[in-house]
N, C-alpha and C positions, 0 to 999 in steps of 0.2 A: 504494500500500500504506500502511496506517495505521501511525503511529508507536506503538511498544509503550509508551513512557512516558506518552504522552497517553491511551492506552486504560487504563492502570493508574490514572491520576488520575481518569478518568471512573468507573471501577469503584469506586474509593475513595469518590467523591462519592455514587454511588448506594447503596453499602453504608452510609455514614453516615446518609443520609436514611432508608433503610429502618429502621435501628436506632432513630433518633429517633421515627419514626412508631409503631413497635412499643412503645417505652417509654411514649409518651403514651397509646396505646390501653390498655396494661396499667394505667396509673395511673387512667384514667377508669373502667375496669371494676372495679378494686379499690375505688375510692371509692363506686361505685354499689352494689356488693355489700355493703359495710360499712354502708350506709344514710346516708352523709354527703352524697351527691350525688343530687339528684332531677332526672330527665330527662323525667318523664311529662307535664308541663304545657308543654313546648316551650321552656322556658328552663332552662338549667343553673344551678343555684344550690346553694350549700353551706349546710346547715342543721344546727343542733344540737337534740337533743331537749330538752324543757323541764327534764328532771331534771338535765341537765349545765350549765344556765345559771347 
């Protein structure tokens, strides 16, 4: 039978990993939607419009 505390620690690890991945995904999508991040050419890069330079 599995130890409850070990299962709790594994659950916490999986939960923290899931939260990290979700936050990074939200950040990438937000930057892409705001126009700061360009993913179309295969390389992710941050760019500024010429009017903001």
